[in-house]
N, C-alpha and C positions, 0 to 999 in steps of 0.2 A: 669137588669143583670149587673154586675160589669166586666168591661173589664180588662184583664190582661195587665200590663204595657208593652209596646214595647220598645225594645232597638234598636237604629239604630246607627251603627258605621260609623263615617265619616272619610275617609281616606285621603281627600285632605284639605289642609289648605285654609282658606278663610272666608268671612263673609257669615253667613246663617241667613235666615229668615224662619219662620215656618207659614204656612197659613193653616187655616181651610176653606174648601169650600165645599158647598153643592148646588145642582142644583134642588133638588126636591122642588116644590112650597109648599107642605104640610108641609115642615120643617120650614117655615117662623116663626120667633120668637124663634127658638131653642137656648137654652143657652148651652154653652159648658163650663164645668169646668175641671180643670186639672192643672198640673204643669209640667214644663220642667226643667230638670236638664242638664246643660251643663259643661262638665269636659274636659279639655285638658289633654294631657299626663303628663304635669308637675303640674297640680292641677286645681282648679276652677277659678283662675284669667283669665279674658278675655285677649286676645292676646294683646290689647293695654295697659293693666296695667301691664302685666307680668314683662316687663324690669324694672318697678318702685320698685319691691321687691329688686333687686340687687342694684339699684340706691340708694334707702333709706338705705340699709345695708352698702353701700360704704360711704354714707354721715354720717351715725352714726359713723363709724370707723374714718373718717377724723375728725369729731367734737371731738371724743375722743382723738385723738392724738393732735389736736389743744388745747384741754382743759388741757391736761397733760403738753404740753409745756408752756402754759400760767400760769398754777399753779406753775410749777417749777421756772418760772421767777418772779413770785409774791413772792415766798418764798425767792428767791435770793436777790431780791431787796425790801424786805418788809417795810423798813423804808422810802422809797422814792415814795410810791404808792400814786397817786392822787385819789380823789373820782371818777373822770372820768374813771379810769382804773377798778374801781369796777363795774361800769355800763358795761363796755365791758365784764368783767367776767360773769355778769348777762346774757348778750346777748349770749355768748358762751354756758353758761349752758342751757338756754332756748332753743337754737338751737339743742343742743345735745339731750335734752329731746324730742323735737318736732320730730327730725328724727328718734329717736328710737321708738317713739310711731307710727309713720307712718309705720316704718318697720314691727313692731309687728302686726298692723292692716292688712297690705297686707299678711304677713305670715299666720295670722289666717284665713283671707278670702280665701287664696289659700288651706289651709287645710281643712276647714269646708264648704266652699261654702256660708258662711253667713258673712255679714259685722258686726263686733262688733261695736254696737253704742257707747258704753261707750268709747272705745279707740279712736274712730273717734272724739267724742266730745272733748276729753282731748287734742288730737293732734291739733285740730282746736283752741282750747283755747290757748294752748301754742304757737301756730303759731301767734295769734293776740297779745298776750302779747309781744312775741319777736319783732314783727314789731313795736308795740307801743314804746317799750323801745328803739329799735335802731333808730326809727325816733326822738324820744325825745333827744337822745344822739347826733344825726346829728344837730338838732336845737341848742343844748347847744354849740357844737364845733363851729358852724357857727356864733354865736352871738359875 
């Protein structure tokens, strides 16, 4: 017989664990199948990840503002730009893309309860490229 799903509403904030226990020796080797869905009042993000949604949104906006200021300065002083400054532009652009992807990853996870693998892979890829370019930039400057 199929059991009806139970809904348990939790009114206190905190860390919760779910345990399945049985004491009947005849139930030895019993396999329990099922799934749990944990949803907070603000969405599916766990409590420790919830602040990151706003954080990445803020960083996306900060990178956008920085990128606009940098772009306007590049237009203003277009004749005097060094190759090094083009690398800085690449790092700013990659950072903007990375933060925006992380924001959408957390927003999607918060809305659906599932982590979008493709967005996560792209965010990690842009993070790795940004770190590589910025470290190469640091090496070039320090030589």
